[in-house]
C-alpha positions, 0 to 999 in steps of 0.5 A: 767734412766740416767740423760744424754740426750738421743740420738736424732734421725733425719730421715726427708727427708729434712735433708737428702737433707741438708746432700746431699747439704752440700756434694755437691751431694751424689753420690761420696766421695772426690777424692783419689788424693786430699787426699794424705797420711794420716798424720794428727793426728786423731780427737776427736770431742766431738759431734758426729753423728752416722749413721743408714741405717734405718733397724732394726739391723742398728738402734739398732747398732746406738743406742748402739754406741750412748749410749756407746759414751755418757757413755764416755762423747761424745754428740751424735745424730743419722742420718738415711740415708737409703742407702750406696750410701748416707751415705758412702760419708757423712762418708768420709766428716764428716757429719756422724762420726760413722757407723756400717758396715759389713766387707766383704760387705763394703770391696767389696763396697769400692773396686767396688767404687775404681776399678769399678763394675767388680773388683774381690771381696776382701771380703772372708770367711777369717776374717783376710784377709777381714779386711786387705783388708777393711782397705787398701781401707778405709784408703785413704778415711779418714776412720778408721776401728775399730776391728770387734766384735763377731757378724756376719750377713751373708747370711743364708739359711733356710728350714721348720723344718718339711722338715729338720726333714724328710730329716735329715738336719742340714747343707747345705752339708746334703741338697746337699747330698739328690740330691733333686731339690730345688726351692730357694726363694731369690732376683733376683740377686741370680741367678748370685751371687757367694755366692747364687745359683752358690755357692750352686751348686758348693760348696754344690752340691745342685740342685737349680732348680729355683730361685723364686725372692721374695727378701732376707728374705721377708715375701713372700719369707718365706711364699713360703717355709712355704707353700711348693711352695719353699724349701729353702729361702735366709735370714740372720743369725740374722733373728729373725722371722724364728720361726714364719714361722716354719723355721730353718737355715741350717749350712754353714758348708763349709764356703761359706759365707763371713766374714760379722762381724759387725765393726765400721767405723769412720771418722778419722779426727773427731772420730779417736782418742782413746776415740771413739775407747775405747768406741765402742770397749767395745761392741766387746767382748760382743755382739754375733750373738745370742744376735743380733738376740734376739735384732732384735726380740724384735724390729720386733716381740715384737714391742719395740723401738730400743733405749729401747732395746739397752739401756736395753741390754747395762745396762744388760751387765754393759756397760752403767749405767741407 
């Protein structure tokens, strides 16, 4: 174990209130009109706050970012803020300096914030186009989007292994070709989201007969497919609990889902310099979707601490010393 201080983690509700008070309210970031063109040199604060959205994967990424930054000589603390409506304005204002985001999802969120909730989506299955759109939206807000890594966490769809074997299913196209009526366990918004039920019908020809509103990747949703009440469940590509329910993912072979590559986003004025970029970019060519799934499993199923899992992974890849 290294002699460097371990990242400190804060998740107390009182601290979240303090963050919001410092922001003057957390419902919106600074106005674009007040920002003007980005001309100042990027900052390089030596003490940085890494944000987490409070779920397993976000906790793991925050821990890895903090450890990589410490390895590069930065002091860090981790702040858990459980929704984007809170942490994104905090990121704009510098109460949070670094956060792990999902490229297409964040691009669409910033686009809706800038142009209204009915704005056409800018995220797409094209990673390059998505990153270009994301950077165009983030830069005027004082945010720098670093390069995306190999790991992707997208919407994904699973069936039971028995159902897949019986109908010879490997892909979503295979499922569409069966013509079977399918009950889909998902969030209630799946009925209208283009990358959920409507997309499954249009792109894959899947006969989605009903959407069972049990949530995205929840235990009740997986149990509904496991016991045959539903045939398909909406989850994510890094879901580490599928084996426990006898489920397998079907390949999104026609690229319905958006390019939700994991990407670091930083506050330019405090963390936009080459030191932070270099430290975090070391993870890009190493962390894969399969790696992230296994790390999630170690926390969710093996009940290990996110910090320990993150540190062990980085040490095993030679990215930090003990």
